[in-house]
PQR file with spaces between the fields and no chain letter, atoms N, CA, C, O and H, PARSE charges and radii, in Angstrom:
ATOM       1  N    MET     1      -2.795    7.969   -2.980 -0.4000 1.5000
ATOM       2  CA   MET     1      -2.526    6.886   -3.900 -0.0000 2.0000
ATOM       3  C    MET     1      -1.864    5.704   -3.185  0.5500 1.7000
ATOM       4  O    MET     1      -2.138    4.547   -3.500 -0.5500 1.4000
ATOM       5  N    ALA     2      -1.004    6.004   -2.236 -0.4000 1.5000
ATOM       6  CA   ALA     2      -0.337    4.918   -1.516 -0.0000 2.0000
ATOM       7  C    ALA     2      -1.341    4.115   -0.698  0.5500 1.7000
ATOM       8  O    ALA     2      -1.279    2.886   -0.658 -0.5500 1.4000
ATOM       9  H    ALA     2      -0.782    6.944   -1.980  0.4000 1.0000
ATOM      10  N    ALA     3      -2.259    4.810   -0.051 -0.4000 1.5000
ATOM      11  CA   ALA     3      -3.280    4.109    0.739 -0.0000 2.0000
ATOM      12  C    ALA     3      -4.194    3.297   -0.169  0.5500 1.7000
ATOM      13  O    ALA     3      -4.619    2.200    0.194 -0.5500 1.4000
ATOM      14  H    ALA     3      -2.309    5.808   -0.083  0.4000 1.0000
ATOM      15  N    ALA     4      -4.494    3.828   -1.334 -0.4000 1.5000
ATOM      16  CA   ALA     4      -5.335    3.097   -2.284 -0.0000 2.0000
ATOM      17  C    ALA     4      -4.616    1.852   -2.793  0.5500 1.7000
ATOM      18  O    ALA     4      -5.226    0.791   -2.933 -0.5500 1.4000
ATOM      19  H    ALA     4      -4.149    4.719   -1.629  0.4000 1.0000
ATOM      20  N    THR     5      -3.325    1.981   -3.066 -0.4000 1.5000
ATOM      21  CA   THR     5      -2.541    0.824   -3.505 -0.0000 2.0000
ATOM      22  C    THR     5      -2.549   -0.260   -2.438  0.5500 1.7000
ATOM      23  O    THR     5      -2.736   -1.441   -2.731 -0.5500 1.4000
ATOM      24  H    THR     5      -2.830    2.843   -2.952  0.4000 1.0000
ATOM      25  N    TRP     6      -2.344    0.159   -1.209 -0.4000 1.5000
ATOM      26  CA   TRP     6      -2.339   -0.772   -0.081 -0.0000 2.0000
ATOM      27  C    TRP     6      -3.702   -1.452    0.052  0.5500 1.7000
ATOM      28  O    TRP     6      -3.778   -2.671    0.202 -0.5500 1.4000
ATOM      29  H    TRP     6      -2.192    1.118   -0.971  0.4000 1.0000
ATOM      30  N    ALA     7      -4.766   -0.672   -0.003 -0.4000 1.5000
ATOM      31  CA   ALA     7      -6.112   -1.212    0.193 -0.0000 2.0000
ATOM      32  C    ALA     7      -6.525   -2.155   -0.935  0.5500 1.7000
ATOM      33  O    ALA     7      -7.088   -3.220   -0.683 -0.5500 1.4000
ATOM      34  H    ALA     7      -4.705    0.319   -0.125  0.4000 1.0000
ATOM      35  N    VAL     8      -6.247   -1.765   -2.162 -0.4000 1.5000
ATOM      36  CA   VAL     8      -6.636   -2.610   -3.296 -0.0000 2.0000
ATOM      37  C    VAL     8      -5.847   -3.918   -3.284  0.5500 1.7000
ATOM      38  O    VAL     8      -6.409   -4.992   -3.501 -0.5500 1.4000
ATOM      39  H    VAL     8      -5.789   -0.900   -2.366  0.4000 1.0000
ATOM      40  N    ALA     9      -4.552   -3.821   -3.031 -0.4000 1.5000
ATOM      41  CA   ALA     9      -3.741   -5.038   -2.983 -0.0000 2.0000
ATOM      42  C    ALA     9      -4.194   -5.947   -1.844  0.5500 1.7000
ATOM      43  O    ALA     9      -4.212   -7.169   -1.996 -0.5500 1.4000
ATOM      44  H    ALA     9      -4.096   -2.949   -2.855  0.4000 1.0000
ATOM      45  N    TYR    10      -4.559   -5.365   -0.714 -0.4000 1.5000
ATOM      46  CA   TYR    10      -5.062   -6.170    0.402 -0.0000 2.0000
ATOM      47  C    TYR    10      -6.382   -6.839    0.024  0.5500 1.7000
ATOM      48  O    TYR    10      -6.633   -7.988    0.389 -0.5500 1.4000
ATOM      49  H    TYR    10      -4.545   -4.372   -0.590  0.4000 1.0000
ATOM      50  N    GLY    11      -7.217   -6.111   -0.707 -0.4000 1.5000
ATOM      51  CA   GLY    11      -8.474   -6.687   -1.167 -0.0000 2.0000
ATOM      52  C    GLY    11      -8.266   -7.879   -2.082  0.5500 1.7000
ATOM      53  O    GLY    11      -9.044   -8.832   -2.052 -0.5500 1.4000
ATOM      54  H    GLY    11      -7.013   -5.178   -1.003  0.4000 1.0000
ATOM      55  N    PHE    12      -7.214   -7.831   -2.899 -0.4000 1.5000
ATOM      56  CA   PHE    12      -6.906   -8.968   -3.763 -0.0000 2.0000
ATOM      57  C    PHE    12      -6.178  -10.081   -3.004  0.5500 1.7000
ATOM      58  O    PHE    12      -6.230  -11.246   -3.397 -0.5500 1.4000
ATOM      59  H    PHE    12      -6.582   -7.057   -2.923  0.4000 1.0000
ATOM      60  N    GLU    13      -5.505   -9.711   -1.922 -0.4000 1.5000
ATOM      61  CA   GLU    13      -4.800  -10.729   -1.137 -0.0000 2.0000
ATOM      62  C    GLU    13      -5.774  -11.638   -0.393  0.5500 1.7000
ATOM      63  O    GLU    13      -5.543  -12.843   -0.296 -0.5500 1.4000
ATOM      64  H    GLU    13      -5.463   -8.764   -1.603  0.4000 1.0000
ATOM      65  N    LEU    14      -6.839  -11.081    0.123 -0.4000 1.5000
ATOM      66  CA   LEU    14      -7.767  -11.851    0.958 -0.0000 2.0000
ATOM      67  C    LEU    14      -8.331  -13.096    0.277  0.5500 1.7000
ATOM      68  O    LEU    14      -8.339  -14.159    0.897 -0.5500 1.4000
ATOM      69  H    LEU    14      -7.026  -10.102    0.044  0.4000 1.0000
ATOM      70  N    PRO    15      -8.806  -13.014   -0.973 -0.5600 1.5000
ATOM      71  CA   PRO    15      -9.357  -14.232   -1.585  0.2800 2.0000
ATOM      72  C    PRO    15      -8.313  -15.110   -2.283  0.5500 1.7000
ATOM      73  O    PRO    15      -8.681  -16.049   -2.989 -0.5500 1.4000
ATOM      74  N    SER    16      -7.034  -14.826   -2.103 -0.4000 1.5000
ATOM      75  CA   SER    16      -5.993  -15.607   -2.777 -0.0000 2.0000
ATOM      76  C    SER    16      -6.094  -17.078   -2.389  0.5500 1.7000
ATOM      77  O    SER    16      -6.307  -17.422   -1.226 -0.5500 1.4000
ATOM      78  H    SER    16      -6.735  -14.063   -1.530  0.4000 1.0000
ATOM      79  N    GLN    17      -5.937  -17.927   -3.387 -0.4000 1.5000
ATOM      80  CA   GLN    17      -6.072  -19.364   -3.174 -0.0000 2.0000
ATOM      81  C    GLN    17      -4.739  -20.041   -2.875  0.5500 1.7000
ATOM      82  O    GLN    17      -4.705  -21.093   -2.238 -0.5500 1.4000
ATOM      83  H    GLN    17      -5.764  -17.647   -4.331  0.4000 1.0000
ATOM      84  N    SER    18      -3.648  -19.444   -3.329 -0.4000 1.5000
ATOM      85  CA   SER    18      -2.352  -20.091   -3.128 -0.0000 2.0000
ATOM      86  C    SER    18      -1.392  -19.140   -2.423  0.5500 1.7000
ATOM      87  O    SER    18      -1.602  -17.928   -2.376 -0.5500 1.4000
ATOM      88  H    SER    18      -3.676  -18.589   -3.847  0.4000 1.0000
ATOM      89  N    LEU    19      -0.353  -19.719   -1.887 -0.4000 1.5000
ATOM      90  CA   LEU    19       0.660  -18.932   -1.197 -0.0000 2.0000
ATOM      91  C    LEU    19       1.375  -17.995   -2.170  0.5500 1.7000
ATOM      92  O    LEU    19       1.719  -16.871   -1.804 -0.5500 1.4000
ATOM      93  H    LEU    19      -0.183  -20.704   -1.925  0.4000 1.0000
ATOM      94  N    GLU    20       1.599  -18.444   -3.397 -0.4000 1.5000
ATOM      95  CA   GLU    20       2.277  -17.614   -4.388 -0.0000 2.0000
ATOM      96  C    GLU    20       1.465  -16.364   -4.705  0.5500 1.7000
ATOM      97  O    GLU    20       2.016  -15.268   -4.804 -0.5500 1.4000
ATOM      98  H    GLU    20       1.319  -19.356   -3.695  0.4000 1.0000
ATOM      99  N    GLN    21       0.156  -16.532   -4.865 -0.4000 1.5000
ATOM     100  CA   GLN    21      -0.709  -15.376   -5.111 -0.0000 2.0000
ATOM     101  C    GLN    21      -0.680  -14.420   -3.931  0.5500 1.7000
ATOM     102  O    GLN    21      -0.594  -13.205   -4.107 -0.5500 1.4000
ATOM     103  H    GLN    21      -0.291  -17.423   -4.784  0.4000 1.0000
ATOM     104  N    MET    22      -0.753  -14.968   -2.740 -0.4000 1.5000
ATOM     105  CA   MET    22      -0.754  -14.137   -1.548 -0.0000 2.0000
ATOM     106  C    MET    22       0.550  -13.351   -1.426  0.5500 1.7000
ATOM     107  O    MET    22       0.531  -12.161   -1.113 -0.5500 1.4000
ATOM     108  H    MET    22      -0.824  -15.955   -2.597  0.4000 1.0000
ATOM     109  N    LEU    23       1.669  -14.006   -1.669 -0.4000 1.5000
ATOM     110  CA   LEU    23       2.956  -13.322   -1.588 -0.0000 2.0000
ATOM     111  C    LEU    23       3.081  -12.232   -2.643  0.5500 1.7000
ATOM     112  O    LEU    23       3.674  -11.186   -2.380 -0.5500 1.4000
ATOM     113  H    LEU    23       1.684  -14.973   -1.923  0.4000 1.0000
ATOM     114  N    PHE    24       2.531  -12.461   -3.835 -0.4000 1.5000
ATOM     115  CA   PHE    24       2.545  -11.434   -4.871 -0.0000 2.0000
ATOM     116  C    PHE    24       1.811  -10.187   -4.398  0.5500 1.7000
ATOM     117  O    PHE    24       2.329   -9.077   -4.524 -0.5500 1.4000
ATOM     118  H    PHE    24       2.049  -13.311   -4.048  0.4000 1.0000
ATOM     119  N    TRP    25       0.622  -10.357   -3.860 -0.4000 1.5000
ATOM     120  CA   TRP    25      -0.163   -9.207   -3.413 -0.0000 2.0000
ATOM     121  C    TRP    25       0.447   -8.549   -2.187  0.5500 1.7000
ATOM     122  O    TRP    25       0.312   -7.338   -2.011 -0.5500 1.4000
ATOM     123  H    TRP    25       0.201  -11.259   -3.758  0.4000 1.0000
ATOM     124  N    ILE    26       1.109   -9.310   -1.342 -0.4000 1.5000
ATOM     125  CA   ILE    26       1.800   -8.716   -0.194 -0.0000 2.0000
ATOM     126  C    ILE    26       2.934   -7.821   -0.671  0.5500 1.7000
ATOM     127  O    ILE    26       3.172   -6.761   -0.092 -0.5500 1.4000
ATOM     128  H    ILE    26       1.220  -10.293   -1.484  0.4000 1.0000
ATOM     129  N    LYS    27       3.632   -8.234   -1.718 -0.4000 1.5000
ATOM     130  CA   LYS    27       4.704   -7.398   -2.268 -0.0000 2.0000
ATOM     131  C    LYS    27       4.147   -6.104   -2.847  0.5500 1.7000
ATOM     132  O    LYS    27       4.774   -5.053   -2.719 -0.5500 1.4000
ATOM     133  H    LYS    27       3.438   -9.095   -2.189  0.4000 1.0000
ATOM     134  N    ILE    28       2.983   -6.165   -3.481 -0.4000 1.5000
ATOM     135  CA   ILE    28       2.348   -4.952   -4.002 -0.0000 2.0000
ATOM     136  C    ILE    28       1.891   -4.070   -2.840  0.5500 1.7000
ATOM     137  O    ILE    28       2.038   -2.849   -2.896 -0.5500 1.4000
ATOM     138  H    ILE    28       2.474   -7.019   -3.585  0.4000 1.0000
ATOM     139  N    GLU    29       1.346   -4.673   -1.801 -0.4000 1.5000
ATOM     140  CA   GLU    29       0.944   -3.921   -0.603 -0.0000 2.0000
ATOM     141  C    GLU    29       2.125   -3.165   -0.013  0.5500 1.7000
ATOM     142  O    GLU    29       1.992   -2.019    0.416 -0.5500 1.4000
ATOM     143  H    GLU    29       1.227   -5.665   -1.756  0.4000 1.0000
ATOM     144  N    TYR    30       3.268   -3.813    0.003 -0.4000 1.5000
ATOM     145  CA   TYR    30       4.451   -3.236    0.622 -0.0000 2.0000
ATOM     146  C    TYR    30       4.827   -1.906   -0.026  0.5500 1.7000
ATOM     147  O    TYR    30       5.348   -1.018    0.650 -0.5500 1.4000
ATOM     148  H    TYR    30       3.376   -4.744   -0.346  0.4000 1.0000
ATOM     149  N    ILE    31       4.571   -1.756   -1.318 -0.4000 1.5000
ATOM     150  CA   ILE    31       4.839   -0.486   -2.004 -0.0000 2.0000
ATOM     151  C    ILE    31       4.020    0.626   -1.358  0.5500 1.7000
ATOM     152  O    ILE    31       4.547    1.693   -1.046 -0.5500 1.4000
ATOM     153  H    ILE    31       4.147   -2.477   -1.867  0.4000 1.0000
ATOM     154  N    GLY    32       2.739    0.372   -1.159 -0.4000 1.5000
ATOM     155  CA   GLY    32       1.886    1.371   -0.528 -0.0000 2.0000
ATOM     156  C    GLY    32       2.218    1.599    0.932  0.5500 1.7000
ATOM     157  O    GLY    32       2.170    2.729    1.417 -0.5500 1.4000
ATOM     158  H    GLY    32       2.310   -0.496   -1.412  0.4000 1.0000
ATOM     159  N    ILE    33       2.557    0.519    1.638 -0.4000 1.5000
ATOM     160  CA   ILE    33       2.883    0.631    3.060 -0.0000 2.0000
ATOM     161  C    ILE    33       4.124    1.488    3.260  0.5500 1.7000
ATOM     162  O    ILE    33       4.168    2.310    4.176 -0.5500 1.4000
ATOM     163  H    ILE    33       2.597   -0.399    1.244  0.4000 1.0000
ATOM     164  N    CYS    34       5.122    1.308    2.420 -0.4000 1.5000
ATOM     165  CA   CYS    34       6.368    2.079    2.562 -0.0000 2.0000
ATOM     166  C    CYS    34       6.200    3.519    2.105  0.5500 1.7000
ATOM     167  O    CYS    34       6.807    4.422    2.680 -0.5500 1.4000
ATOM     168  H    CYS    34       5.087    0.641    1.676  0.4000 1.0000
ATOM     169  N    ALA    35       5.398    3.744    1.097 -0.4000 1.5000
ATOM     170  CA   ALA    35       5.242    5.092    0.556 -0.0000 2.0000
ATOM     171  C    ALA    35       4.334    5.965    1.412  0.5500 1.7000
ATOM     172  O    ALA    35       4.485    7.186    1.416 -0.5500 1.4000
ATOM     173  H    ALA    35       4.905    3.010    0.630  0.4000 1.0000
ATOM     174  N    LEU    36       3.410    5.374    2.125 -0.4000 1.5000
ATOM     175  CA   LEU    36       2.406    6.148    2.854 -0.0000 2.0000
ATOM     176  C    LEU    36       2.992    7.121    3.879  0.5500 1.7000
ATOM     177  O    LEU    36       2.621    8.294    3.846 -0.5500 1.4000
ATOM     178  H    LEU    36       3.287    4.382    2.122  0.4000 1.0000
ATOM     179  N    PRO    37       3.875    6.713    4.781 -0.5600 1.5000
ATOM     180  CA   PRO    37       4.397    7.680    5.758  0.2800 2.0000
ATOM     181  C    PRO    37       5.177    8.819    5.116  0.5500 1.7000
ATOM     182  O    PRO    37       5.067    9.968    5.544 -0.5500 1.4000
ATOM     183  N    THR    38       5.958    8.507    4.097 -0.4000 1.5000
ATOM     184  CA   THR    38       6.737    9.543    3.417 -0.0000 2.0000
ATOM     185  C    THR    38       5.826   10.543    2.724  0.5500 1.7000
ATOM     186  O    THR    38       6.018   11.752    2.846 -0.5500 1.4000
ATOM     187  H    THR    38       6.047    7.573    3.750  0.4000 1.0000
ATOM     188  N    LEU    39       4.847   10.048    2.006 -0.4000 1.5000
ATOM     189  CA   LEU    39       3.927   10.947    1.309 -0.0000 2.0000
ATOM     190  C    LEU    39       3.076   11.743    2.293  0.5500 1.7000
ATOM     191  O    LEU    39       2.745   12.900    2.032 -0.5500 1.4000
ATOM     192  H    LEU    39       4.690    9.065    1.907  0.4000 1.0000
ATOM     193  N    TRP    40       2.727   11.139    3.406 -0.4000 1.5000
ATOM     194  CA   TRP    40       1.956   11.856    4.425 -0.0000 2.0000
ATOM     195  C    TRP    40       2.783   12.997    5.010  0.5500 1.7000
ATOM     196  O    TRP    40       2.261   14.090    5.226 -0.5500 1.4000
ATOM     197  H    TRP    40       2.996   10.200    3.618  0.4000 1.0000
ATOM     198  N    LEU    41       4.054   12.755    5.266 -0.4000 1.5000
ATOM     199  CA   LEU    41       4.937   13.793    5.786 -0.0000 2.0000
ATOM     200  C    LEU    41       5.091   14.927    4.776  0.5500 1.7000
ATOM     201  O    LEU    41       5.057   16.098    5.154 -0.5500 1.4000
ATOM     202  H    LEU    41       4.478   11.866    5.091  0.4000 1.0000
ATOM     203  N    LEU    42       5.257   14.595    3.508 -0.4000 1.5000
ATOM     204  CA   LEU    42       5.345   15.627    2.475 -0.0000 2.0000
ATOM     205  C    LEU    42       4.057   16.432    2.390  0.5500 1.7000
ATOM     206  O    LEU    42       4.096   17.649    2.207 -0.5500 1.4000
ATOM     207  H    LEU    42       5.284   13.644    3.201  0.4000 1.0000
ATOM     208  N    PHE    43       2.925   15.768    2.520 -0.4000 1.5000
ATOM     209  CA   PHE    43       1.644   16.468    2.522 -0.0000 2.0000
ATOM     210  C    PHE    43       1.570   17.443    3.689  0.5500 1.7000
ATOM     211  O    PHE    43       1.133   18.582    3.525 -0.5500 1.4000
ATOM     212  H    PHE    43       2.893   14.780    2.668  0.4000 1.0000
ATOM     213  N    CYS    44       1.995   17.000    4.860 -0.4000 1.5000
ATOM     214  CA   CYS    44       1.962   17.875    6.046 -0.0000 2.0000
ATOM     215  C    CYS    44       2.863   19.082    5.867  0.5500 1.7000
ATOM     216  O    CYS    44       2.465   20.202    6.187 -0.5500 1.4000
ATOM     217  H    CYS    44       2.350   16.075    4.994  0.4000 1.0000
ATOM     218  N    PHE    45       4.071   18.874    5.360 -0.4000 1.5000
ATOM     219  CA   PHE    45       4.978   20.000    5.121 -0.0000 2.0000
ATOM     220  C    PHE    45       4.390   20.970    4.105  0.5500 1.7000
ATOM     221  O    PHE    45       4.501   22.185    4.266 -0.5500 1.4000
ATOM     222  H    PHE    45       4.395   17.965    5.100  0.4000 1.0000
ATOM     223  N    ASN    46       3.774   20.441    3.076 -0.4000 1.5000
ATOM     224  CA   ASN    46       3.157   21.292    2.057 -0.0000 2.0000
ATOM     225  C    ASN    46       1.969   22.051    2.636  0.5500 1.7000
ATOM     226  O    ASN    46       1.754   23.216    2.299 -0.5500 1.4000
ATOM     227  H    ASN    46       3.684   19.454    2.946  0.4000 1.0000
ATOM     228  N    PHE    47       1.206   21.410    3.493 -0.4000 1.5000
ATOM     229  CA   PHE    47       0.031   22.033    4.094 -0.0000 2.0000
ATOM     230  C    PHE    47       0.433   23.149    5.056  0.5500 1.7000
ATOM     231  O    PHE    47      -0.197   24.205    5.097 -0.5500 1.4000
ATOM     232  H    PHE    47       1.380   20.464    3.766  0.4000 1.0000
ATOM     233  N    ILE    48       1.490   22.899    5.826 -0.4000 1.5000
ATOM     234  CA   ILE    48       1.959   23.895    6.795 -0.0000 2.0000
ATOM     235  C    ILE    48       2.593   25.092    6.089  0.5500 1.7000
ATOM     236  O    ILE    48       2.439   26.237    6.514 -0.5500 1.4000
ATOM     237  H    ILE    48       2.002   22.041    5.792  0.4000 1.0000
ATOM     238  N    GLY    49       3.298   24.806    5.019 -0.4000 1.5000
ATOM     239  CA   GLY    49       3.913   25.896    4.263 -0.0000 2.0000
ATOM     240  C    GLY    49       5.338   25.872    4.380  0.5500 1.7000
ATOM     241  O    GLY    49       6.018   26.722    3.805 -0.5500 1.4000
ATOM     242  H    GLY    49       3.423   23.876    4.674  0.4000 1.0000
């Protein structure tokens, strides 16, 4: 979900026409960027047992 959030927000950031729109989508991207390593580590711990 974090990677999807990052990817979708990046997809909306690319065609942004104004700086305000771009900054909004960058802030949404940041949620996915920050969550991804933590969730990946939890997945690895769960997978290992």
